[in-house]
MMTF fields as JSON, N, C-alpha, C and O atoms, coordinates in Angstrom:
{
  "mmtfVersion": "1.0.0",
  "mmtfProducer": "UNKNOWN",
  "numBonds": 311,
  "numAtoms": 312,
  "numGroups": 78,
  "numChains": 1,
  "numModels": 1,
  "chainsPerModel": [1],
  "groupsPerChain": [78],
  "chainIdList": ["A"],
  "bondAtomList": [4, 2, 8, 6, 12, 10, 16, 14, 20, 18, 24, 22, 28, 26, 32, 30, 36, 34, 40, 38, 44, 42, 48, 46, 52, 50, 56, 54, 60, 58, 64, 62, 68, 66, 72, 70, 76, 74, 80, 78, 84, 82, 88, 86, 92, 90, 96, 94, 100, 98, 104, 102, 108, 106, 112, 110, 116, 114, 120, 118, 124, 122, 128, 126, 132, 130, 136, 134, 140, 138, 144, 142, 148, 146, 152, 150, 156, 154, 160, 158, 164, 162, 168, 166, 172, 170, 176, 174, 180, 178, 184, 182, 188, 186, 192, 190, 196, 194, 200, 198, 204, 202, 208, 206, 212, 210, 216, 214, 220, 218, 224, 222, 228, 226, 232, 230, 236, 234, 240, 238, 244, 242, 248, 246, 252, 250, 256, 254, 260, 258, 264, 262, 268, 266, 272, 270, 276, 274, 280, 278, 284, 282, 288, 286, 292, 290, 296, 294, 300, 298, 304, 302, 308, 306],
  "bondOrderList": [1, 1, 1, 1, 1, 1, 1, 1, 1, 1, 1, 1, 1, 1, 1, 1, 1, 1, 1, 1, 1, 1, 1, 1, 1, 1, 1, 1, 1, 1, 1, 1, 1, 1, 1, 1, 1, 1, 1, 1, 1, 1, 1, 1, 1, 1, 1, 1, 1, 1, 1, 1, 1, 1, 1, 1, 1, 1, 1, 1, 1, 1, 1, 1, 1, 1, 1, 1, 1, 1, 1, 1, 1, 1, 1, 1, 1],
  "groupList": [{"groupName": "MET", "atomNameList": ["N", "CA", "C", "O"], "elementList": ["N", "C", "C", "O"], "formalChargeList": [0, 0, 0, 0], "bondAtomList": [1, 0, 2, 1, 3, 2], "bondOrderList": [1, 1, 2], "singleLetterCode": "M", "chemCompType": "L-PEPTIDE LINKING"}, {"groupName": "ARG", "atomNameList": ["N", "CA", "C", "O"], "elementList": ["N", "C", "C", "O"], "formalChargeList": [0, 0, 0, 0], "bondAtomList": [1, 0, 2, 1, 3, 2], "bondOrderList": [1, 1, 2], "singleLetterCode": "R", "chemCompType": "L-PEPTIDE LINKING"}, {"groupName": "LEU", "atomNameList": ["N", "CA", "C", "O"], "elementList": ["N", "C", "C", "O"], "formalChargeList": [0, 0, 0, 0], "bondAtomList": [1, 0, 2, 1, 3, 2], "bondOrderList": [1, 1, 2], "singleLetterCode": "L", "chemCompType": "L-PEPTIDE LINKING"}, {"groupName": "VAL", "atomNameList": ["N", "CA", "C", "O"], "elementList": ["N", "C", "C", "O"], "formalChargeList": [0, 0, 0, 0], "bondAtomList": [1, 0, 2, 1, 3, 2], "bondOrderList": [1, 1, 2], "singleLetterCode": "V", "chemCompType": "L-PEPTIDE LINKING"}, {"groupName": "HIS", "atomNameList": ["N", "CA", "C", "O"], "elementList": ["N", "C", "C", "O"], "formalChargeList": [0, 0, 0, 0], "bondAtomList": [1, 0, 2, 1, 3, 2], "bondOrderList": [1, 1, 2], "singleLetterCode": "H", "chemCompType": "L-PEPTIDE LINKING"}, {"groupName": "THR", "atomNameList": ["N", "CA", "C", "O"], "elementList": ["N", "C", "C", "O"], "formalChargeList": [0, 0, 0, 0], "bondAtomList": [1, 0, 2, 1, 3, 2], "bondOrderList": [1, 1, 2], "singleLetterCode": "T", "chemCompType": "L-PEPTIDE LINKING"}, {"groupName": "GLY", "atomNameList": ["N", "CA", "C", "O"], "elementList": ["N", "C", "C", "O"], "formalChargeList": [0, 0, 0, 0], "bondAtomList": [1, 0, 2, 1, 3, 2], "bondOrderList": [1, 1, 2], "singleLetterCode": "G", "chemCompType": "PEPTIDE LINKING"}, {"groupName": "ALA", "atomNameList": ["N", "CA", "C", "O"], "elementList": ["N", "C", "C", "O"], "formalChargeList": [0, 0, 0, 0], "bondAtomList": [1, 0, 2, 1, 3, 2], "bondOrderList": [1, 1, 2], "singleLetterCode": "A", "chemCompType": "L-PEPTIDE LINKING"}, {"groupName": "TYR", "atomNameList": ["N", "CA", "C", "O"], "elementList": ["N", "C", "C", "O"], "formalChargeList": [0, 0, 0, 0], "bondAtomList": [1, 0, 2, 1, 3, 2], "bondOrderList": [1, 1, 2], "singleLetterCode": "Y", "chemCompType": "L-PEPTIDE LINKING"}, {"groupName": "SER", "atomNameList": ["N", "CA", "C", "O"], "elementList": ["N", "C", "C", "O"], "formalChargeList": [0, 0, 0, 0], "bondAtomList": [1, 0, 2, 1, 3, 2], "bondOrderList": [1, 1, 2], "singleLetterCode": "S", "chemCompType": "L-PEPTIDE LINKING"}, {"groupName": "ASP", "atomNameList": ["N", "CA", "C", "O"], "elementList": ["N", "C", "C", "O"], "formalChargeList": [0, 0, 0, 0], "bondAtomList": [1, 0, 2, 1, 3, 2], "bondOrderList": [1, 1, 2], "singleLetterCode": "D", "chemCompType": "L-PEPTIDE LINKING"}, {"groupName": "ILE", "atomNameList": ["N", "CA", "C", "O"], "elementList": ["N", "C", "C", "O"], "formalChargeList": [0, 0, 0, 0], "bondAtomList": [1, 0, 2, 1, 3, 2], "bondOrderList": [1, 1, 2], "singleLetterCode": "I", "chemCompType": "L-PEPTIDE LINKING"}, {"groupName": "PRO", "atomNameList": ["N", "CA", "C", "O"], "elementList": ["N", "C", "C", "O"], "formalChargeList": [0, 0, 0, 0], "bondAtomList": [1, 0, 2, 1, 3, 2], "bondOrderList": [1, 1, 2], "singleLetterCode": "P", "chemCompType": "L-PEPTIDE LINKING"}, {"groupName": "LYS", "atomNameList": ["N", "CA", "C", "O"], "elementList": ["N", "C", "C", "O"], "formalChargeList": [0, 0, 0, 0], "bondAtomList": [1, 0, 2, 1, 3, 2], "bondOrderList": [1, 1, 2], "singleLetterCode": "K", "chemCompType": "L-PEPTIDE LINKING"}, {"groupName": "GLU", "atomNameList": ["N", "CA", "C", "O"], "elementList": ["N", "C", "C", "O"], "formalChargeList": [0, 0, 0, 0], "bondAtomList": [1, 0, 2, 1, 3, 2], "bondOrderList": [1, 1, 2], "singleLetterCode": "E", "chemCompType": "L-PEPTIDE LINKING"}, {"groupName": "CYS", "atomNameList": ["N", "CA", "C", "O"], "elementList": ["N", "C", "C", "O"], "formalChargeList": [0, 0, 0, 0], "bondAtomList": [1, 0, 2, 1, 3, 2], "bondOrderList": [1, 1, 2], "singleLetterCode": "C", "chemCompType": "L-PEPTIDE LINKING"}, {"groupName": "PHE", "atomNameList": ["N", "CA", "C", "O"], "elementList": ["N", "C", "C", "O"], "formalChargeList": [0, 0, 0, 0], "bondAtomList": [1, 0, 2, 1, 3, 2], "bondOrderList": [1, 1, 2], "singleLetterCode": "F", "chemCompType": "L-PEPTIDE LINKING"}, {"groupName": "GLN", "atomNameList": ["N", "CA", "C", "O"], "elementList": ["N", "C", "C", "O"], "formalChargeList": [0, 0, 0, 0], "bondAtomList": [1, 0, 2, 1, 3, 2], "bondOrderList": [1, 1, 2], "singleLetterCode": "Q", "chemCompType": "L-PEPTIDE LINKING"}],
  "groupTypeList": [0, 1, 2, 3, 2, 4, 5, 6, 7, 8, 9, 1, 5, 2, 5, 3, 1, 10, 7, 11, 12, 5, 5, 1, 10, 2, 7, 13, 7, 14, 2, 7, 5, 2, 12, 2, 15, 2, 11, 13, 11, 7, 7, 1, 3, 3, 14, 5, 3, 9, 1, 3, 1, 2, 7, 16, 7, 7, 7, 15, 12, 14, 7, 7, 2, 16, 1, 6, 2, 12, 14, 7, 2, 7, 12, 12, 6, 17],
  "groupIdList": [1, 2, 3, 4, 5, 6, 7, 8, 9, 10, 11, 12, 13, 14, 15, 16, 17, 18, 19, 20, 21, 22, 23, 24, 25, 26, 27, 28, 29, 30, 31, 32, 33, 34, 35, 36, 37, 38, 39, 40, 41, 42, 43, 44, 45, 46, 47, 48, 49, 50, 51, 52, 53, 54, 55, 56, 57, 58, 59, 60, 61, 62, 63, 64, 65, 66, 67, 68, 69, 70, 71, 72, 73, 74, 75, 76, 77, 78],
  "secStructList": [7, 2, 2, 2, 2, 2, 2, 2, 2, 2, 2, 2, 2, 2, 2, 2, 2, 2, 2, 1, 7, 6, 6, 1, 4, 4, 4, 4, 7, 7, 6, 6, 2, 2, 0, 0, 0, 0, 0, 1, 7, 7, 3, 3, 3, 3, 3, 7, 1, 1, 7, 3, 3, 3, 3, 3, 7, 6, 6, 7, 6, 6, 2, 2, 2, 2, 2, 2, 2, 2, 2, 2, 2, 1, 7, 6, 6, 7],
  "xCoordList": [0.822, 0.0, 0.87, 0.551, 1.962, 2.836, 3.445, 3.617, 3.769, 4.328, 3.324, 3.704, 2.059, 1.02, 0.886, 0.772, 0.899, 0.79, 1.992, 1.837, 3.187, 4.386, 4.422, 4.884, 3.941, 3.879, 2.914, 3.2, 1.779, 0.82, 1.389, 1.193, 2.088, 2.694, 3.78, 3.892, 4.572, 5.609, 4.99, 5.465, 3.936, 3.264, 2.681, 2.777, 2.081, 1.483, 2.561, 2.364, 3.693, 4.789, 5.347, 5.689, 5.443, 5.889, 4.904, 5.312, 3.608, 2.588, 2.727, 2.623, 2.961, 3.136, 4.398, 4.386, 5.489, 6.736, 6.58, 7.14, 5.83, 5.617, 4.731, 4.798, 3.904, 3.015, 3.72, 3.186, 4.895, 5.644, 6.235, 6.832, 6.079, 6.652, 8.158, 8.853, 8.644, 10.064, 10.999, 12.202, 10.472, 11.333, 11.702, 12.618, 11.022, 11.293, 12.369, 12.509, 13.121, 14.158, 13.567, 14.193, 12.371, 11.761, 11.293, 10.966, 11.252, 10.809, 11.774, 11.374, 13.025, 14.023, 14.581, 15.637, 13.871, 14.34, 14.167, 13.342, 14.959, 14.798, 13.497, 12.976, 12.984, 11.694, 11.759, 10.737, 12.904, 13.02, 12.99, 12.693, 13.291, 13.308, 11.903, 11.637, 11.017, 9.662, 8.904, 8.311, 8.892, 8.178, 8.769, 8.037, 10.08, 10.701, 10.304, 10.143, 10.148, 9.844, 8.355, 7.939, 7.548, 6.133, 5.186, 4.22, 5.445, 4.49, 4.664, 3.676, 5.877, 6.124, 6.099, 7.024, 5.047, 4.875, 3.625, 2.568, 3.756, 2.61, 1.686, 2.141, 0.408, -0.592, -1.879, -2.163, -2.634, -3.94, -4.957, -5.009, -5.755, -6.756, -8.122, -8.543, -8.819, -10.165, -11.101, -10.978, -12.029, -12.958, -14.317, -14.852, -14.863, -16.222, -17.02, -16.504, -18.246, -19.087, -18.559, -18.608, -18.057, -17.696, -16.197, -15.803, -15.343, -13.905, -13.091, -13.591, -11.84, -10.865, -9.796, -9.215, -9.533, -8.533, -7.345, -7.507, -6.155, -4.925, -4.326, -4.157, -4.003, -3.37, -1.93, -1.684, -0.996, 0.423, 1.0, 0.431, 2.121, 2.838, 3.379, 3.594, 3.594, 4.094, 5.479, 5.847, 6.24, 7.594, 7.671, 8.769, 6.558, 6.552, 7.185, 6.68, 8.281, 8.971, 8.239, 8.494, 7.352, 6.692, 5.203, 4.463, 4.739, 3.309, 2.812, 1.71, 3.599, 3.188, 3.065, 2.182, 3.926, 3.861, 2.584, 1.949, 2.198, 0.969, -0.267, -1.251, -0.235, -1.38, -1.575, -2.709, -0.5, -0.598, -0.792, -1.221, -0.487, -0.58, -2.005, -2.164, -3.045, -4.372, -4.811, -5.411, -4.514, -4.883, -4.066, -4.573, -2.79, -1.936, -2.309, -2.115, -2.841, -3.208, -4.637, -5.013, -5.447, -6.852, -6.96, -6.149, -7.951, -8.156, -8.487, -9.077, -8.126, -8.425, -9.931, -10.71, -10.323, -11.729, -12.458, -13.665, -11.763, -12.434, -11.99, -12.454],
  "yCoordList": [-1.188, 0.0, 1.258, 2.242, 1.217, 2.386, 2.663, 3.82, 1.613, 1.789, 2.477, 3.342, 2.109, 2.736, 4.21, 5.053, 4.534, 5.932, 6.756, 7.889, 6.193, 6.906, 7.092, 8.123, 6.109, 6.231, 7.343, 8.119, 7.417, 8.496, 9.864, 10.815, 9.973, 11.251, 11.652, 12.827, 10.698, 10.968, 11.456, 12.418, 10.785, 11.175, 12.583, 13.375, 12.892, 14.222, 15.302, 16.397, 14.996, 15.96, 16.209, 17.345, 15.177, 15.361, 16.231, 17.062, 16.037, 16.841, 18.305, 19.178, 18.576, 19.965, 20.554, 21.696, 19.793, 20.307, 20.589, 21.561, 19.753, 19.98, 21.19, 21.783, 21.566, 22.72, 24.043, 25.102, 24.004, 25.231, 25.753, 24.986, 27.05, 27.613, 27.377, 27.391, 27.163, 26.831, 27.982, 27.772, 29.189, 30.326, 30.352, 31.079, 29.588, 29.543, 28.507, 27.525, 28.727, 27.771, 26.448, 25.399, 26.49, 25.271, 24.316, 23.167, 24.757, 23.881, 22.724, 21.675, 22.897, 21.849, 21.39, 20.76, 21.706, 21.343, 19.849, 19.185, 19.345, 17.954, 17.809, 18.776, 16.594, 16.375, 16.622, 16.957, 16.47, 16.73, 18.233, 18.631, 19.057, 20.502, 21.092, 22.081, 20.521, 21.069, 21.162, 22.206, 20.124, 20.29, 21.392, 22.079, 21.567, 22.61, 24.005, 24.916, 24.167, 25.493, 25.766, 26.922, 24.749, 24.975, 24.521, 25.219, 23.386, 22.838, 23.442, 23.633, 23.743, 24.252, 25.779, 26.405, 26.371, 27.821, 28.128, 27.538, 29.05, 29.422, 30.354, 31.277, 30.106, 30.942, 30.877, 29.874, 31.931, 31.937, 31.459, 31.978, 30.475, 29.897, 30.434, 30.307, 31.042, 31.559, 30.81, 30.916, 30.059, 29.275, 29.969, 30.358, 30.117, 30.611, 29.536, 28.45, 29.825, 28.828, 28.498, 27.34, 29.487, 29.269, 29.179, 28.817, 29.5, 29.466, 29.324, 29.496, 29.011, 28.952, 29.984, 29.958, 30.887, 31.935, 31.704, 31.342, 31.914, 31.801, 33.181, 33.902, 33.554, 34.842, 34.579, 34.039, 34.964, 34.772, 36.01, 37.098, 35.834, 36.969, 37.841, 37.364, 39.095, 40.018, 39.613, 39.945, 38.914, 38.519, 37.107, 36.566, 36.507, 35.143, 35.153, 35.829, 34.415, 34.476, 33.763, 34.061, 32.845, 32.054, 32.364, 31.537, 33.517, 33.851, 33.918, 33.455, 34.48, 34.58, 33.188, 32.959, 32.28, 30.915, 30.231, 29.515, 30.435, 29.837, 30.375, 29.65, 31.621, 32.172, 31.488, 31.34, 31.074, 30.481, 28.967, 28.42, 28.279, 26.824, 26.283, 25.289, 26.86, 26.267, 26.199, 25.211, 27.236, 27.197, 26.152, 25.491, 25.999, 25.036, 23.6, 22.7, 23.378, 22.025, 21.647, 20.484, 22.613, 22.336, 21.445, 21.558, 20.566, 19.735, 20.594, 21.663, 20.163, 20.947, 21.122, 20.204, 22.31, 22.596, 23.206, 23.436, 23.469, 24.092, 25.497, 26.17],
  "zCoordList": [0.0, 0.0, 0.0, -0.667, 0.748, 0.775, -0.591, -0.972, -1.325, -2.665, -3.581, -4.37, -3.488, -4.307, -3.946, -4.836, -2.656, -2.234, -2.677, -3.133, -2.543, -2.977, -4.491, -4.981, -5.222, -6.678, -7.081, -7.993, -6.403, -6.677, -6.347, -7.104, -5.231, -4.85, -5.848, -6.2, -6.302, -7.286, -8.597, -9.201, -9.023, -10.259, -10.143, -11.08, -9.001, -8.8, -8.766, -9.292, -8.152, -8.103, -9.5, -9.831, -10.316, -11.702, -12.484, -13.296, -12.238, -12.912, -12.543, -13.404, -11.273, -10.831, -11.44, -11.899, -11.451, -12.025, -13.516, -14.022, -14.222, -15.656, -15.913, -16.99, -14.947, -15.112, -14.833, -15.163, -14.238, -13.948, -15.249, -16.005, -15.523, -16.756, -16.826, -15.81, -18.039, -18.216, -17.889, -17.731, -17.785, -17.45, -15.973, -15.587, -15.147, -13.708, -13.415, -14.144, -12.353, -11.959, -11.479, -11.63, -10.904, -10.38, -11.468, -11.171, -12.713, -13.802, -14.022, -14.526, -13.654, -13.817, -12.471, -12.415, -11.394, -10.053, -9.801, -10.427, -8.875, -8.473, -7.701, -7.145, -7.676, -7.029, -5.525, -4.926, -4.905, -3.471, -3.169, -2.043, -4.153, -3.962, -4.002, -3.319, -4.77, -4.911, -3.595, -3.327, -2.758, -1.482, -0.614, 0.099, -0.666, 0.142, -0.327, 0.485, -1.625, -2.177, -2.34, -2.264, -2.559, -2.849, -1.744, -1.436, -1.158, -0.202, 1.182, 1.891, 1.58, 2.915, 2.954, 3.471, 2.411, 2.428, 3.235, 3.012, 4.168, 4.995, 4.217, 3.541, 4.319, 3.664, 4.478, 5.133, 4.428, 5.075, 4.04, 2.925, 4.414, 3.511, 3.905, 5.055, 2.928, 3.147, 2.201, 0.981, 2.769, 1.968, 1.935, 2.973, 0.738, 0.571, -0.153, -0.415, -0.47, -1.133, -2.522, -2.937, -3.242, -4.638, -4.907, -6.016, -3.922, -4.196, -2.925, -1.814, -3.12, -2.038, -2.362, -3.447, -1.433, -1.66, -0.748, 0.417, -1.277, -0.506, -0.351, -1.334, 0.872, 1.144, 1.579, 2.657, 0.734, 1.018, 1.692, 1.609, 2.35, 2.931, 1.804, 0.69, 2.093, 1.074, 0.576, -0.551, 1.384, 1.003, 0.426, 0.289, 0.09, -0.457, -1.854, -2.75, -2.05, -3.336, -4.468, -5.635, -4.166, -5.198, -5.332, -5.865, -4.87, -4.928, -6.375, -6.668, -7.266, -8.673, -9.302, -10.129, -8.923, -9.436, -8.96, -9.735, -7.715, -7.196, -7.91, -8.058, -8.351, -9.083, -10.432, -10.888, -11.069, -12.399, -12.418, -13.434, -11.318, -11.314, -11.482, -12.19, -10.888, -11.083, -12.558, -12.981, -13.324, -14.743, -15.484, -16.39, -15.098, -15.783, -15.443, -16.26, -14.251, -13.83, -14.14, -13.996, -14.568, -14.867, -16.1, -17.019, -16.128, -17.327, -18.538, -18.381, -19.739, -20.932, -21.105, -20.85, -21.542, -21.795, -20.61, -20.686, -19.531, -18.382, -18.188, -17.267]
}
């Protein structure tokens, strides 16, 4: 079961890395670097009926990248 979960996490991390624009340094980063730069960022989450909003600190270096990832990860046609 752990192998299946790790395989899914690896696949999801590859999907996120492929969605990062090639002009960014993280587009060619190792998979161990992505959680350090993207997942371990503090943000305030505000949930409403129709959307989820993330409020980053003013000094967050990857805030612009987070704004573009949902469109890049969305299925085609949505």
